[in-house]
C-alpha positions, -999 to 999 in steps of 0.1 A, spaced: -398 521 59 -426 539 40 -446 544 72 -417 561 88 -413 584 56 -450 592 52 -457 628 61 -494 621 69 -486 597 96 -458 616 111 -475 650 113 -508 634 124 -492 615 153 -475 647 163 -509 664 163 -524 635 184 -496 636 209 -507 670 220 -544 663 216 -546 635 240 -533 655 271 -555 684 260 -586 662 260 -575 645 293 -570 680 307 -604 691 297 -623 660 309 -604 657 343 -604 695 350 -621 692 384 -604 662 395 -567 675 388 -575 706 408 -548 726 389 -543 763 402 -531 773 366 -554 753 344 -560 778 318 -521 781 313 -520 744 307 -551 748 286 -537 775 264 -501 759 262 -515 725 250 -540 742 227 -512 762 211 -490 732 206 -518 712 191 -526 742 168 -490 745 155 -489 707 148 -524 707 132 -511 734 107 -481 714 102 -503 684 94 -522 705 68 -491 712 48 -493 676 36 -526 681 16 -521 692 -19 -551 713 -23 -541 732 8 -506 737 -5 -521 754 -37 -542 777 -14 -510 789 4 -489 790 -25 -479 827 -26 -448 835 -6 -466 859 16 -493 834 28 -467 807 33 -448 830 56 -478 836 77 -487 800 78 -450 792 90 -451 823 115 -485 807 130 -472 772 130 -438 778 144 -438 810 164 -473 812 178 -481 775 178 -449 756 187 -427 783 204 -454 802 224 -472 769 232 -441 757 247 -432 788 267 -469 788 282 -470 752 289 -435 754 307 -446 782 326 -477 765 337 -455 735 348 -432 758 367 -459 778 384 -479 747 393 -453 724 407 -419 743 411 -427 779 424 -443 764 456 -411 744 465 -389 774 459 -411 797 479 -413 772 509 -374 769 509 
């Protein structure tokens, strides 16, 4: 039960979940032949960035740096709005344009 409740493990694994496809995308760029590669790259990078900021919340010395309310709100904004929300929007847009927009246009 301790591993499930461990914030380092939870947030670290969430960051790795977005890092692995990002690295794969970078390495296999030419073989994948994605028309909207940069949208995939930006979306996964923003998702990784948001989860990395969430992982940094677990460290005491970083919590002390961002202890004031103003800085805390900025970190939450970049973590949740820029990283996660905007990352998902860009990634879903890339998926739609790459795989579904062609099928709808042909119909």
